[in-house]
C-alpha positions as CSV (number, residue, x, y, z in Angstrom):
1,M,135.8,96.8,102.2
2,S,132.0,95.3,102.9
3,K,128.8,97.2,101.6
4,Q,127.8,98.2,105.2
5,C,127.4,101.5,106.9
6,Q,129.9,102.2,109.4
7,V,126.9,104.1,111.9
8,T,123.9,101.8,111.9
9,K,125.6,98.5,110.7
10,R,123.3,98.3,108.0
11,K,124.4,95.6,105.3
12,P,122.8,93.7,102.1
13,S,119.5,91.8,102.9
14,V,118.1,89.0,100.2
15,G,114.7,88.6,99.0
16,R,113.1,87.6,95.6
17,K,111.9,88.9,92.4
18,Y,108.7,87.6,91.3
19,A,107.7,87.4,87.5
20,I,103.7,87.7,87.0
21,R,101.2,86.9,84.3
22,G,97.9,86.9,83.7
23,I,95.1,89.1,83.5
24,A,93.5,90.6,86.9
25,K,90.1,89.9,88.0
26,K,89.3,93.0,88.3
27,K,89.8,93.1,84.6
28,K,87.8,89.7,84.0
29,G,90.6,87.7,84.0
30,I,91.5,84.5,85.8
31,G,93.9,86.2,88.1
32,L,97.5,87.0,88.1
33,N,99.7,84.3,88.4
34,I,103.4,84.2,89.9
35,T,105.5,82.4,87.1
36,G,108.9,82.5,88.4
37,K,111.1,83.5,91.4
38,T,114.7,84.6,91.3
39,K,116.7,85.4,94.3
40,R,118.5,89.4,94.2
41,R,119.6,91.6,96.8
42,F,118.3,94.6,98.6
43,E,121.8,96.9,98.5
44,P,121.7,99.6,101.4
45,N,121.8,103.4,100.3
46,L,125.6,103.6,100.7
47,M,128.1,107.1,99.9
48,K,131.4,107.6,100.8
49,K,131.6,110.8,103.0
50,R,134.2,113.4,104.9
51,I,132.4,115.6,107.6
52,W,134.7,117.5,109.5
53,F,134.9,116.4,113.0
54,A,135.7,119.7,115.2
55,E,136.6,118.4,118.2
56,E,139.7,116.8,116.5
57,N,140.3,119.0,113.9
58,R,140.1,116.8,111.3
59,F,138.5,115.3,108.5
60,V,136.4,111.7,109.2
61,S,136.0,109.6,106.1
62,L,133.3,107.2,106.6
63,K,130.8,104.8,104.5
64,L,127.3,106.2,105.2
65,S,123.7,105.3,104.8
66,A,121.2,107.8,104.3
67,A,119.6,106.5,107.6
68,A,122.8,107.2,108.9
69,L,123.1,110.8,107.6
70,R,119.9,111.8,109.0
71,T,121.3,110.7,112.4
72,I,124.4,112.6,112.2
73,D,121.9,115.7,111.0
74,K,120.3,114.8,114.5
75,K,123.0,113.7,117.2
76,G,125.8,115.6,116.0
77,I,128.7,114.2,114.7
78,S,130.7,113.7,118.0
79,A,127.7,111.9,119.7
80,V,127.7,109.3,116.7
81,V,131.7,108.8,116.3
82,R,131.5,108.7,120.8
83,E,129.4,106.0,120.0
84,M,131.4,104.1,117.5
85,R,134.6,104.2,119.6
86,A,132.2,102.8,123.0
87,R,131.3,99.9,120.4
88,G,135.1,99.0,119.2
89,D,135.0,101.0,115.7
90,K,137.6,102.6,114.9
91,V,137.0,106.1,113.0
């Protein structure tokens, strides 16, 4: 299964990690210089949760990000599941 939130569709993004050397100008140096750049991935904060879905009287297992958990707290699980099904996702 992909590292993607089922509600918000967040997935890993790509960025860089910088290696910095030198003494800051504030500390009477010549400044900080980037000496190396490495590619890295920013992973979403994913958790697998079982949430009680009262309308269908069953548990729903979802792979959620922290932002999706806050969305479910705000809107409710029934509204979120309705949106997912309208989008064509299997719940």
